[in-house]
C-alpha positions as CSV (number, residue, x, y, z in Angstrom):
1,M,-3.2,-176.9,18.6
2,R,-3.8,-178.7,21.9
3,R,-5.7,-181.9,22.4
4,L,-9.2,-181.6,24.0
5,D,-10.0,-183.8,27.0
6,I,-13.6,-183.5,28.4
7,T,-14.2,-185.0,31.9
8,A,-17.2,-187.2,32.6
9,R,-18.5,-184.5,34.9
10,A,-18.3,-181.8,32.1
11,R,-20.1,-184.2,29.8
12,R,-22.9,-184.6,32.3
13,D,-23.0,-180.8,32.8
14,T,-23.3,-180.4,29.0
15,A,-26.1,-183.0,28.8
16,A,-28.0,-181.2,31.6
17,A,-27.6,-177.8,29.9
18,L,-28.8,-179.2,26.6
19,R,-31.9,-180.8,28.3
20,D,-32.7,-177.5,29.9
21,S,-32.3,-175.7,26.6
22,L,-34.6,-178.3,24.8
23,R,-37.2,-177.9,27.5
24,N,-37.1,-174.1,27.6
25,F,-36.2,-173.1,24.0
26,G,-36.7,-176.1,21.7
27,P,-34.6,-178.3,19.4
28,V,-33.2,-175.5,17.2
29,A,-31.8,-173.8,20.3
30,V,-30.1,-177.1,21.3
31,D,-28.4,-177.3,17.9
32,R,-27.2,-173.7,18.3
33,Y,-25.9,-174.3,21.8
34,I,-24.0,-177.4,20.7
35,L,-22.3,-175.3,17.9
36,L,-21.4,-172.6,20.5
37,I,-20.0,-175.2,22.9
38,E,-17.9,-176.8,20.1
39,Q,-16.7,-173.3,19.0
40,A,-15.7,-172.4,22.6
41,Y,-13.8,-175.6,23.0
42,A,-12.0,-175.1,19.7
43,D,-11.2,-171.5,20.7
44,L,-9.7,-172.7,23.9
45,C,-7.6,-175.4,22.2
46,A,-6.3,-172.9,19.8
47,D,-5.5,-170.4,22.6
48,P,-6.3,-171.2,26.2
49,E,-4.9,-167.9,27.3
50,R,-7.3,-166.0,24.9
51,P,-8.9,-162.8,26.2
52,G,-11.6,-163.6,28.7
53,A,-10.1,-166.9,29.8
54,R,-9.3,-165.9,33.3
55,P,-7.8,-167.7,36.3
56,D,-9.8,-167.7,39.5
57,P,-7.4,-168.0,42.5
58,E,-10.3,-168.3,44.9
59,I,-11.2,-171.6,43.4
60,S,-7.9,-173.1,42.3
61,P,-4.6,-171.5,41.0
62,D,-4.5,-173.6,37.8
63,L,-8.3,-173.5,36.9
64,R,-9.5,-171.0,34.3
65,L,-13.0,-169.8,33.5
66,Y,-14.2,-168.9,30.1
67,P,-17.7,-167.6,29.4
68,L,-19.3,-169.2,26.3
69,R,-20.6,-165.7,25.2
70,L,-17.0,-164.8,24.3
71,S,-17.1,-167.4,21.4
72,R,-20.6,-166.3,20.3
73,M,-19.5,-164.1,17.5
74,R,-17.3,-166.8,16.0
75,V,-20.5,-168.9,15.2
76,P,-22.3,-168.0,11.9
77,P,-25.0,-165.3,12.5
78,E,-27.9,-167.6,11.7
79,D,-26.7,-170.1,14.4
80,R,-25.8,-167.7,17.2
81,V,-27.2,-168.1,20.7
82,G,-28.8,-164.9,21.9
83,R,-27.5,-164.7,25.5
84,P,-25.4,-167.7,26.4
85,R,-25.1,-168.1,30.2
86,H,-22.6,-171.0,30.7
87,I,-19.0,-170.9,31.7
88,V,-16.3,-173.4,30.8
89,A,-14.0,-174.3,33.7
90,F,-10.8,-175.8,32.3
91,R,-7.1,-176.5,32.9
92,F,-4.4,-176.7,30.2
93,D,-0.8,-177.5,29.6
94,G,1.4,-177.6,26.5
95,A,-0.4,-180.6,25.0
96,T,-4.0,-180.6,26.4
97,V,-7.0,-178.5,27.3
98,R,-9.0,-180.4,29.9
99,I,-12.6,-179.3,30.3
100,V,-13.5,-179.8,33.9
101,R,-17.1,-178.4,34.1
102,L,-19.7,-176.4,32.1
103,L,-21.7,-174.4,34.6
104,H,-24.5,-171.8,34.4
105,D,-23.2,-168.4,35.4
106,G,-25.9,-168.1,38.1
107,M,-24.4,-171.0,40.0
108,D,-22.2,-170.7,43.0
109,L,-19.0,-171.4,41.1
110,P,-16.6,-171.7,44.0
111,R,-18.8,-174.2,45.7
112,R,-19.3,-176.2,42.5
113,L,-15.6,-176.2,41.5
114,G,-14.0,-176.3,44.9
């Protein structure tokens, strides 16, 4: 399995997403979102070319995007997030998965990632 490297910017994105989740949905939702993010990162470390992890040549040839919702069913049923809306932007090589950003799917991704 590859090593996980999370950039400072991705950590700030995550903190902002969790603050929004707390404000809009409460502390239980935050705990669920944390589990989902952790599951998605583990899934990407296990297989960064997993179904749904797609390159976006408009943004960068080596950057891939992975919607959190694709890891949703790998979280226990009682801890699942209803409709996760964030996308993991990441790069990988033989040794490392580098999480670049965690962005809401309603954002202008090319502008935020370019």
